[in-house]
N, C-alpha and C positions, 0 to 999 in steps of 0.2 A: 761272281763279283757283281754286286748290285749297283745300278747306275744312280748318280745323284739327281737325275732328271725324271726318272720314270718309277712309278709305284711298282714294287716287286710283286709279280704274280707267280707263285710256285707252279701253277698249271701251265704257264707259258714255257717254263723250263721243261716241264713234262713234254710239251709239244716239240720243243727243240730236240729233246732226247728221241722222241718217236721219229722225227725226220732224219736225225743223224744215224740212228740204227737202221732205218729203212734204206737209206742210200748205201750203207755198208753192206747190208744183206743183198741188195740189188746188184751191186758190183761184184760181190763175192759169188753170187749165183752165176752171173754171166762169165766172169773171168775163169773161175775154177772149172765150170762145166765145159766151156769152150776148149780149154787146155786139155781136159780129159778126152773130149771127142775128137779133136783135130790136131793136137800137138803142134800148134803154130800160134803166132801172135794173134790176139783177138781182133776180129772185125765183125761187122753187123750183118754180113750176108747170110748167115745161118741163124737167124733170130729164133729164140725159143718160142714155142707155142704150148699151151696147156689147156685142157678142159677142166682142170681143178681150179675153182674160183680163187682160192687163196694164192696158189702158185701163179695163176694168171695175173693177179694183181701185183705180186712180187716181181714178176718178169718186167712189168712196166713201172717198177718202183722209182723211176726218175721223177714221178710226181712229188717226191720229197723236195726237189728243187722248188717246185711251185709252192709247196707248203712253207718253205723258208722265205720265199718272196712275200707271200701273204702275211706271214708272221712279222717280217720287218716293217711292212706298212702299218700293221696293227699296233705293235708295241711302241714304235716311234711316235705315232700319232696320239695314242692314248695319253702319253705323258705331257702333251702340249696342247690339248684341246682347248684349254682355258688360258693359254698363254701365247705370246709371240716367241719366235725362235731367233736367237742371235746367230746369224749364218756363220760367222767366223768361229764362234765357240762350238757350234754344232759340228762343223767340219773338223775342227781340232779333235773333238772327242771321237769322231768316227775313225780318224787316222790312228789314234791311240788304241782303238778297239780292234782294228783290222790289220794294220800294216806290219807290226813286228813279226808275226808268224808268216804273213805273206812274203815279206822280204827274206826271212830265214829260208823258206822253201825255195824261193827264186835263186838265192845264192848257192844253196846246196845243189840245186839242179845244174847251175853253171859249173860248179866245181866238179860234179860227177861227169858232166858231158860238155866240156869246154868247146868242143867243135860246133856247138849250136849257138855260141855267143856271137852277137854283133851289136854295135852300139844302137842303131835305130830300133831294132826289135826290143832291146833292153829298155830304152827310154819309153817306148810305146807301152810296154808292160807296166813299168812302175808309175806311169802317169794315167792309169785307169782305163787302158784300152786293151787289156789282156784277152778280151773276147773277140777282137777284131783280127782280120787277116794281117799277117806280118808280125804278130806278137812273138815274143821269145818262147820257144817250145823246148823243154828239156824233160821229157817224161821219165819216170812217173811223177816227179816232184811238182811239175807245173800243171798237171792235168786238170786239177780242180780250181785253178786260179781264175779261170774265165768268169766264174760265178761271182767272185769278189769284185771283178770289174763291173759287172752289171749292177751289183749292189751299190758300187761307188757312183755310178751314173744316176741311180735313184737318189743317193744322198745329196748330190749337187742340186738336184731338182726339188728335193723335199720341202725346204722352207717356202719356195715359190708355189708349189702345189698346195700347201696349206692356205696361202693367201687366196688362191683361186677357189678352193673348195669350201672354205668356211662360210661364205655368205649363204649357200644353199647346198648342203652336202649331197643329197640324193640326186638332185637335178644335175649338178655339176659333175659328179662322178659318172653318171650315165652318159652325159654329153662327151666327156673325155674318153670314156671307154669306146663309145661309138666312133670318135675320131681315130682312135688307135686301130680299131677293126677296119675302118675304111682304108686307112693308109697302109695297113698290113696287106690288105687285098690288092691295093694298087701296086705295092712293091712286088708281090708275086706275079701279077699280071704283066709287069714290066721285066720279068726275067729272074726275080729273086727265087732262091731255093726255099721252098716253104718249110722244110725241116730245119735248116740252119737258121733261118730268119725267126721262126717262132720259138726255137729252143734256146739260142745262145746270144740273142741281141736284146737291147732294151726295147726295140720295136715289138718283139714277141713277148716281153715280160712286163711292160709298163702297166698294162691293165691289171695284172696280178698285184702289183704294189698299190695301185689305186683302190682296188677292191679291198685290200687289207686295211688301207686307211679308212675307207667307208665303214668297214666292220668295226673299227675302234669307236667311231662316232656312234654307230648303232648300238654297240654294247653298252656305252655309257649313257645314252639317252633312252634306251629301251631295255632296262635291266631285266634279267631272267631269273626265275627261281632255279635252284639246283635241279629240281625234277624236270622242269621244262628244258633246261640246258642239256641234261642227259639224253632226253628224247631227241632233241635236235642233233646232238653229237652222234648218237647211234644211227639215226636216219641218214645223216650225211656220210657216215662211214660205209653204210650199205650202198648208197649211191656211188661212192667212190670205187668200191670193189666191183660193182656191176659195170660201171663205165670203163674201168681199166680192162676188164675182160672183153668187152665189146671192142675196145681199142686194140687189144692184142689180136683178136680174131680178124680185125680189118687190116692187119699188117704190122701193127706195133710201131715202135720207135723209128725204124728205118724208112717207113713208107713216106712218100712225098705227095700224098693225096691232098687235094685242095681244101677238103673239110678241116684240115689242120689249122687253117687260118683262124678258126673260131675256138680251137681246142684249148689254148691257154686260158681263155675266158671261162670256159666250162670248168676246167680244173680250179680256177681261182674262186668261183662261186661255191663249189663244193667244199674246198678247203676253208674258205671263210666261214661257212656254216658250221663246219667241224670245230674251228677255232672258237667261235662265239659260244657254241654249246658246251664244249669241253671246259673252257675257262669258267663258265658259270657253274658247271657241275662239280668240278674237281679242285677249284682254287682253295677251298677250305679243308681239303683232305688232309688227314694226319696219318701217320703210320710209316713203317719202314719202306713200303713200296713207293710212297710219295717222296721220301727223302732220297732214295736211290735214284729215282727218275730225275729229280731236281738236280742231283749231283751230276748225272750224265748230261743233262741239259746244260749245266754250267760249263762243261768241257766240250760241248757239241761243236763249237767252231774249230777247235783243234781236231776233233774226230773227223769232221767234214773234210778238212784239207789233207789229213794224214792217212786216212783209211786206205786210199787207193795205192799209196806208196807201200803200205804193209802188204796188201793183197798181191800187188804186182811182184813184190820181192819174193813172196812165198811161191808164186807161180814160176818166176824166172829161175829160182834156185832149185826147183823141183822138190820143195818140201811138202807139197800137198799129198795126201794119202788116199789111195783108192780103197775106201772102207767096204763098199758093197758092189762096185762095178757099175752102179747106176749113176750117170753123170750128175743129174740134178740133186739126188740125195747126197752124194759125196760132196758136191759143192756146198750144200748147206751145212754138212757136218764139218767141213774144213773151215767154213766161216765161223761157226759157233766155237769150235775147239781151238782154232789157231788165230784167225784174223781178228776176231772180236777181242779176246783178251790182250793180244799184242797192241791193238789200237787203243784200248782203254788205258793201258799202262803208259804208252808213249804219249797219249793225249793228256794224261794227268801231269806228266813231266813238263810238257810244253805249256800247258795252261799255268802251272805253278811258277815256272821260271822264265817263260817268254811272254805270255799274255798278262799275267796278274800284275807284275810291277808297273806296266804301262796303264792298266785299267785303274790303278790307284791315283793316277795323275789327272783323271777326268774331272771336269768342273761343270757347274751349272751353265746351261746355255739358254735359259728361259728369261723372258722379260716380264713386265707386269701383266697381270691378268687382263683379258679382254672380255667383252660381253659374250654370253652364250650364243652359239650358232643356231640357226634354224634349219629345218629339214628342207 
């Protein structure tokens, strides 16, 4: 469903599809393989390791969250680089975009597990703080809602960030990223858990949104040819795969090493380069593959919120099949054969009948054009 405020980029929908598919395969790999190995609820104490570069990158496929954060900053900013944002209209549109499915999953979770309901956690969750301690938790339906909360915290800041960044994009983005890094370090030095802080809070994710915003300005003011874009995208993808394998070898997602203070920024820069390069290279692509990816990207929000429910249901009900007896191979086969088709079907339904009616209600939130910004 195309926004009335933002030029449509088919390649951005491709990227949304990549991110949604990556997070689905990431969770499928971990949940199915853990169940196969240990026959108990998933935890992170036996984190997978691999010497295979592609599998190592998939094991750390949580980078899909970073890609989504960068993409949010990129696409929201690109549409308003030459305009001002009407805050009220912007917030209304973001509510219409994100909250119908968010609320559906929240209420289904409460209905399925009413013992977890309490008024204060419920109110905290619906008012944009689902990523903070004390939020309502009703797994598997609420497992992915924390990311919507972080996005909402970005949305509340977005119009004000634009005002701060527009006078001098590169200088101001670098300055704000430096501020984020310093205060992230101070939070850890004063007792903050580096893993929780960098992964699930706005303190750990704000630089990713900012770098996505900067990438939009760079993309518009420094246009690339398709050939140069392809070179940048491929180079960025190689860097991402190598970096994720190094990350996995250093302990992966569960580790609480202090170097993780800077890791969200590293991921953001690599993802931003991939976004800029890919959009330049693939935005004019035609053909069935482009249309299929764009369609998956269109339903990616539903996929993102629903896939964990599908995978967990398959695990809980014992529907996973031991095809080969090798945990990781079987996990990928169960993801491809069962979790992916079920998620695509269910996400198509929720997009069509839950998301789309509200998406049609969105309106323009842009004011008159402003003078072009400088670097």
